[in-house]
ROMARLUM-651918 format. One record per residue (C-alpha): residue number from 1; residue in one letter; y, x, z. Coordinates in pm, whole numbers, m for minus. Example, Ala and Ser with C-alpha at 12.3 -4.5 7.8 and 13.67 -1.06 7.14 Angstrom:
REM ROMARLUM-651918
lopa->1 | vogu->a | py->m450 | px->1230 | pz->780 $
lopa->2 | vogu->s | py->m106 | px->1367 | pz->714 $
This chain:
REM ROMARLUM-651918
lopa->1 | vogu->m | py->m5938 | px->m9464 | pz->m3661 $
lopa->2 | vogu->l | py->m6082 | px->m9773 | pz->m3825 $
lopa->3 | vogu->q | py->m5760 | px->m9845 | pz->m4019 $
lopa->4 | vogu->y | py->m5762 | px->m9488 | pz->m4145 $
lopa->5 | vogu->k | py->m6114 | px->m9530 | pz->m4284 $
lopa->6 | vogu->v | py->m6028 | px->m9867 | pz->m4436 $
lopa->7 | vogu->a | py->m5709 | px->m9727 | pz->m4588 $
lopa->8 | vogu->n | py->m5893 | px->m9434 | pz->m4745 $
lopa->9 | vogu->r | py->m6164 | px->m9655 | pz->m4893 $
lopa->10 | vogu->y | py->m5924 | px->m9906 | pz->m5041 $
lopa->11 | vogu->s | py->m5672 | px->m9652 | pz->m5166 $
lopa->12 | vogu->n | py->m5953 | px->m9446 | pz->m5318 $
lopa->13 | vogu->a | py->m6081 | px->m9754 | pz->m5501 $
lopa->14 | vogu->l | py->m5734 | px->m9833 | pz->m5637 $
lopa->15 | vogu->f | py->m5674 | px->m9470 | pz->m5727 $
lopa->16 | vogu->t | py->m6005 | px->m9434 | pz->m5913 $
lopa->17 | vogu->l | py->m5958 | px->m9761 | pz->m6099 $
lopa->18 | vogu->a | py->m5600 | px->m9669 | pz->m6196 $
lopa->19 | vogu->i | py->m5721 | px->m9337 | pz->m6340 $
lopa->20 | vogu->e | py->m6005 | px->m9506 | pz->m6531 $
lopa->21 | vogu->r | py->m5764 | px->m9756 | pz->m6685 $
lopa->22 | vogu->q | py->m5501 | px->m9484 | pz->m6744 $
lopa->23 | vogu->m | py->m5249 | px->m9673 | pz->m6533 $
lopa->24 | vogu->l | py->m5202 | px->m9424 | pz->m6248 $
lopa->25 | vogu->d | py->m4827 | px->m9376 | pz->m6295 $
lopa->26 | vogu->d | py->m4774 | px->m9751 | pz->m6335 $
lopa->27 | vogu->v | py->m4961 | px->m9826 | pz->m6013 $
lopa->28 | vogu->k | py->m4767 | px->m9551 | pz->m5833 $
lopa->29 | vogu->k | py->m4440 | px->m9709 | pz->m5948 $
lopa->30 | vogu->d | py->m4564 | px->m10047 | pz->m5823 $
lopa->31 | vogu->i | py->m4656 | px->m9905 | pz->m5482 $
lopa->32 | vogu->d | py->m4315 | px->m9736 | pz->m5456 $
lopa->33 | vogu->f | py->m4145 | px->m10060 | pz->m5564 $
lopa->34 | vogu->i | py->m4331 | px->m10261 | pz->m5300 $
lopa->35 | vogu->r | py->m4237 | px->m10011 | pz->m5029 $
lopa->36 | vogu->a | py->m3872 | px->m10013 | pz->m5136 $
lopa->37 | vogu->v | py->m3834 | px->m10390 | pz->m5171 $
lopa->38 | vogu->a | py->m4048 | px->m10524 | pz->m4887 $
lopa->39 | vogu->t | py->m3836 | px->m10620 | pz->m4590 $
lopa->40 | vogu->p | py->m3967 | px->m10578 | pz->m4235 $
lopa->41 | vogu->e | py->m4010 | px->m10956 | pz->m4216 $
lopa->42 | vogu->l | py->m4218 | px->m10964 | pz->m4536 $
lopa->43 | vogu->k | py->m4433 | px->m10676 | pz->m4410 $
lopa->44 | vogu->r | py->m4490 | px->m10853 | pz->m4079 $
lopa->45 | vogu->a | py->m4589 | px->m11172 | pz->m4260 $
lopa->46 | vogu->l | py->m4830 | px->m10993 | pz->m4494 $
lopa->47 | vogu->q | py->m4989 | px->m10796 | pz->m4208 $
lopa->48 | vogu->s | py->m5004 | px->m11084 | pz->m3962 $
lopa->49 | vogu->p | py->m5354 | px->m11180 | pz->m3850 $
lopa->50 | vogu->v | py->m5228 | px->m11534 | pz->m3788 $
lopa->51 | vogu->i | py->m5135 | px->m11612 | pz->m4148 $
lopa->52 | vogu->r | py->m5432 | px->m11712 | pz->m4366 $
lopa->53 | vogu->p | py->m5529 | px->m11483 | pz->m4658 $
lopa->54 | vogu->d | py->m5463 | px->m11749 | pz->m4923 $
lopa->55 | vogu->k | py->m5111 | px->m11796 | pz->m4784 $
lopa->56 | vogu->k | py->m5052 | px->m11418 | pz->m4796 $
lopa->57 | vogu->i | py->m5165 | px->m11412 | pz->m5158 $
lopa->58 | vogu->s | py->m4922 | px->m11690 | pz->m5249 $
lopa->59 | vogu->i | py->m4637 | px->m11516 | pz->m5061 $
lopa->60 | vogu->f | py->m4712 | px->m11188 | pz->m5237 $
lopa->61 | vogu->k | py->m4725 | px->m11358 | pz->m5579 $
lopa->62 | vogu->a | py->m4400 | px->m11544 | pz->m5513 $
lopa->63 | vogu->v | py->m4215 | px->m11225 | pz->m5419 $
lopa->64 | vogu->f | py->m4361 | px->m10989 | pz->m5679 $
lopa->65 | vogu->k | py->m4443 | px->m11224 | pz->m5969 $
lopa->66 | vogu->n | py->m4377 | px->m11056 | pz->m6307 $
lopa->67 | vogu->k | py->m4261 | px->m10737 | pz->m6131 $
lopa->68 | vogu->l | py->m4597 | px->m10563 | pz->m6089 $
lopa->69 | vogu->n | py->m4878 | px->m10492 | pz->m6329 $
lopa->70 | vogu->p | py->m5193 | px->m10710 | pz->m6304 $
lopa->71 | vogu->l | py->m5407 | px->m10430 | pz->m6158 $
lopa->72 | vogu->t | py->m5176 | px->m10388 | pz->m5861 $
lopa->73 | vogu->i | py->m5156 | px->m10763 | pz->m5800 $
lopa->74 | vogu->s | py->m5535 | px->m10797 | pz->m5819 $
lopa->75 | vogu->f | py->m5579 | px->m10510 | pz->m5576 $
lopa->76 | vogu->f | py->m5346 | px->m10660 | pz->m5317 $
lopa->77 | vogu->n | py->m5510 | px->m11001 | pz->m5360 $
lopa->78 | vogu->l | py->m5841 | px->m10832 | pz->m5275 $
lopa->79 | vogu->v | py->m5688 | px->m10663 | pz->m4970 $
lopa->80 | vogu->f | py->m5555 | px->m10998 | pz->m4845 $
lopa->81 | vogu->s | py->m5874 | px->m11193 | pz->m4919 $
lopa->82 | vogu->k | py->m6090 | px->m10935 | pz->m4736 $
lopa->83 | vogu->g | py->m5868 | px->m10950 | pz->m4429 $
lopa->84 | vogu->r | py->m5756 | px->m10588 | pz->m4456 $
lopa->85 | vogu->s | py->m5384 | px->m10654 | pz->m4469 $
lopa->86 | vogu->v | py->m5330 | px->m10501 | pz->m4124 $
lopa->87 | vogu->a | py->m5386 | px->m10163 | pz->m4293 $
lopa->88 | vogu->l | py->m5131 | px->m10214 | pz->m4573 $
lopa->89 | vogu->n | py->m4901 | px->m9930 | pz->m4467 $
lopa->90 | vogu->e | py->m5194 | px->m9692 | pz->m4427 $
lopa->91 | vogu->i | py->m5338 | px->m9793 | pz->m4766 $
lopa->92 | vogu->e | py->m5005 | px->m9729 | pz->m4938 $
lopa->93 | vogu->q | py->m4965 | px->m9393 | pz->m4761 $
lopa->94 | vogu->a | py->m5321 | px->m9287 | pz->m4845 $
lopa->95 | vogu->f | py->m5263 | px->m9378 | pz->m5211 $
lopa->96 | vogu->n | py->m4941 | px->m9173 | pz->m5217 $
lopa->97 | vogu->d | py->m5121 | px->m8878 | pz->m5058 $
lopa->98 | vogu->q | py->m5398 | px->m8893 | pz->m5320 $
lopa->99 | vogu->y | py->m5139 | px->m8919 | pz->m5596 $
lopa->100 | vogu->s | py->m4955 | px->m8611 | pz->m5469 $
lopa->101 | vogu->i | py->m5276 | px->m8407 | pz->m5456 $
lopa->102 | vogu->y | py->m5381 | px->m8524 | pz->m5803 $
lopa->103 | vogu->k | py->m5040 | px->m8448 | pz->m5956 $
lopa->104 | vogu->n | py->m5006 | px->m8118 | pz->m5763 $
lopa->105 | vogu->i | py->m4692 | px->m8233 | pz->m5580 $
lopa->106 | vogu->q | py->m4589 | px->m8067 | pz->m5255 $
lopa->107 | vogu->h | py->m4357 | px->m8270 | pz->m5033 $
lopa->108 | vogu->v | py->m4114 | px->m8076 | pz->m4818 $
lopa->109 | vogu->v | py->m3897 | px->m8231 | pz->m4547 $
lopa->110 | vogu->l | py->m3542 | px->m8105 | pz->m4515 $
lopa->111 | vogu->t | py->m3359 | px->m8223 | pz->m4204 $
lopa->112 | vogu->s | py->m2988 | px->m8148 | pz->m4181 $
lopa->113 | vogu->a | py->m2701 | px->m8253 | pz->m3958 $
lopa->114 | vogu->h | py->m2512 | px->m8397 | pz->m4254 $
lopa->115 | vogu->p | py->m2619 | px->m8502 | pz->m4604 $
lopa->116 | vogu->i | py->m2631 | px->m8204 | pz->m4841 $
lopa->117 | vogu->s | py->m2513 | px->m8190 | pz->m5198 $
lopa->118 | vogu->a | py->m2750 | px->m8239 | pz->m5489 $
lopa->119 | vogu->e | py->m2675 | px->m7884 | pz->m5612 $
lopa->120 | vogu->l | py->m2770 | px->m7727 | pz->m5279 $
lopa->121 | vogu->k | py->m3080 | px->m7943 | pz->m5255 $
lopa->122 | vogu->e | py->m3189 | px->m7835 | pz->m5605 $
lopa->123 | vogu->e | py->m3120 | px->m7469 | pz->m5526 $
lopa->124 | vogu->l | py->m3334 | px->m7495 | pz->m5214 $
lopa->125 | vogu->r | py->m3611 | px->m7675 | pz->m5407 $
lopa->126 | vogu->i | py->m3623 | px->m7392 | pz->m5661 $
lopa->127 | vogu->k | py->m3640 | px->m7128 | pz->m5386 $
lopa->128 | vogu->v | py->m3923 | px->m7310 | pz->m5213 $
lopa->129 | vogu->q | py->m4108 | px->m7362 | pz->m5542 $
lopa->130 | vogu->n | py->m4090 | px->m6986 | pz->m5607 $
lopa->131 | vogu->l | py->m4267 | px->m6903 | pz->m5279 $
lopa->132 | vogu->d | py->m4621 | px->m6772 | pz->m5331 $
lopa->133 | vogu->r | py->m4782 | px->m7062 | pz->m5145 $
lopa->134 | vogu->f | py->m4616 | px->m7315 | pz->m5378 $
lopa->135 | vogu->k | py->m4671 | px->m7141 | pz->m5714 $
lopa->136 | vogu->g | py->m4777 | px->m7392 | pz->m5976 $
lopa->137 | vogu->k | py->m4683 | px->m7691 | pz->m5759 $
lopa->138 | vogu->i | py->m4408 | px->m7941 | pz->m5808 $
lopa->139 | vogu->v | py->m4189 | px->m7935 | pz->m5497 $
lopa->140 | vogu->k | py->m4015 | px->m8255 | pz->m5394 $
lopa->141 | vogu->i | py->m3768 | px->m8248 | pz->m5108 $
lopa->142 | vogu->n | py->m3747 | px->m8549 | pz->m4879 $
lopa->143 | vogu->e | py->m3412 | px->m8537 | pz->m4703 $
lopa->144 | vogu->r | py->m3346 | px->m8661 | pz->m4351 $
lopa->145 | vogu->v | py->m3023 | px->m8655 | pz->m4153 $
lopa->146 | vogu->d | py->m3029 | px->m8581 | pz->m3780 $
lopa->147 | vogu->p | py->m2681 | px->m8538 | pz->m3626 $
lopa->148 | vogu->e | py->m2839 | px->m8383 | pz->m3314 $
lopa->149 | vogu->l | py->m2898 | px->m8064 | pz->m3513 $
lopa->150 | vogu->i | py->m2518 | px->m8011 | pz->m3489 $
lopa->151 | vogu->g | py->m2529 | px->m7791 | pz->m3800 $
lopa->152 | vogu->g | py->m2771 | px->m7598 | pz->m4018 $
lopa->153 | vogu->f | py->m3108 | px->m7737 | pz->m4121 $
lopa->154 | vogu->v | py->m3479 | px->m7757 | pz->m4044 $
lopa->155 | vogu->l | py->m3723 | px->m7714 | pz->m4332 $
lopa->156 | vogu->n | py->m4078 | px->m7843 | pz->m4285 $
lopa->157 | vogu->l | py->m4315 | px->m7688 | pz->m4540 $
lopa->158 | vogu->g | py->m4634 | px->m7855 | pz->m4426 $
lopa->159 | vogu->d | py->m4777 | px->m7621 | pz->m4164 $
lopa->160 | vogu->l | py->m4472 | px->m7394 | pz->m4170 $
lopa->161 | vogu->l | py->m4144 | px->m7483 | pz->m3999 $
lopa->162 | vogu->y | py->m3817 | px->m7298 | pz->m4062 $
lopa->163 | vogu->d | py->m3553 | px->m7394 | pz->m3806 $
lopa->164 | vogu->a | py->m3204 | px->m7270 | pz->m3893 $
lopa->165 | vogu->s | py->m3018 | px->m7530 | pz->m3689 $
lopa->166 | vogu->i | py->m2737 | px->m7481 | pz->m3441 $
lopa->167 | vogu->r | py->m2939 | px->m7681 | pz->m3188 $
lopa->168 | vogu->n | py->m3218 | px->m7421 | pz->m3212 $
lopa->169 | vogu->d | py->m2970 | px->m7134 | pz->m3176 $
lopa->170 | vogu->l | py->m2820 | px->m7295 | pz->m2865 $
lopa->171 | vogu->r | py->m3169 | px->m7344 | pz->m2721 $
lopa->172 | vogu->h | py->m3241 | px->m6971 | pz->m2766 $
lopa->173 | vogu->i | py->m2908 | px->m6870 | pz->m2611 $
lopa->174 | vogu->k | py->m2977 | px->m7096 | pz->m2311 $
lopa->175 | vogu->k | py->m3321 | px->m6940 | pz->m2272 $
lopa->176 | vogu->q | py->m3169 | px->m6591 | pz->m2279 $
lopa->177 | vogu->f | py->m2922 | px->m6685 | pz->m2007 $
lopa->178 | vogu->i | py->m3197 | px->m6832 | pz->m1790 $
lopa->179 | vogu->e | py->m3427 | px->m6533 | pz->m1839 $
lopa->180 | vogu->n | py->m3155 | px->m6269 | pz->m1804 $
lopa->181 | vogu->m | py->m3310 | px->m6025 | pz->m1558 $
lopa->182 | vogu->y | py->m2985 | px->m5836 | pz->m1490 $
lopa->183 | vogu->i | py->m2819 | px->m6137 | pz->m1331 $
lopa->184 | vogu->q | py->m3125 | px->m6218 | pz->m1119 $
lopa->185 | vogu->n | py->m3145 | px->m5859 | pz->m989 $
lopa->186 | vogu->l | py->m2780 | px->m5861 | pz->m877 $
lopa->187 | vogu->r | py->m2844 | px->m6114 | pz->m600 $
């Protein structure tokens, strides 16, 4: 719970400052870049309570020197110097959540058994965007692959879940066989 509070405070500070300086999109690109480039080893080093804050700052500068804007670098230096680096993932996630709300972006998770084509993904995005609950929002589909679905897909629309997978169909068929009263009454 404490990391959640810390993450919200720090991400809110960065978000507000980025808006004031009209650098919101630049900071968002920096956050996305850090998430994409940072290896698990780098993340462990930056979040480690054993490594001193000044050492974390020098590691961060060495890796991201001339690749991030000064506001982003200053922010992460502050996070390291205040000893809040254990909440780095939560801070980044909280910033992304605030950005999505501010930009009116709705993230949807599409899980399929196999990767889907870009055309099908775009067609599905348009259909979701035309739903009443998403009118006026920008829908972005985050795709995941789960071979255990066997076929079909599962679409997570926030608090609504649409399961059109073969795995779900098989689960329902199994339930029908188990609950089939005619077979039980024959015994």
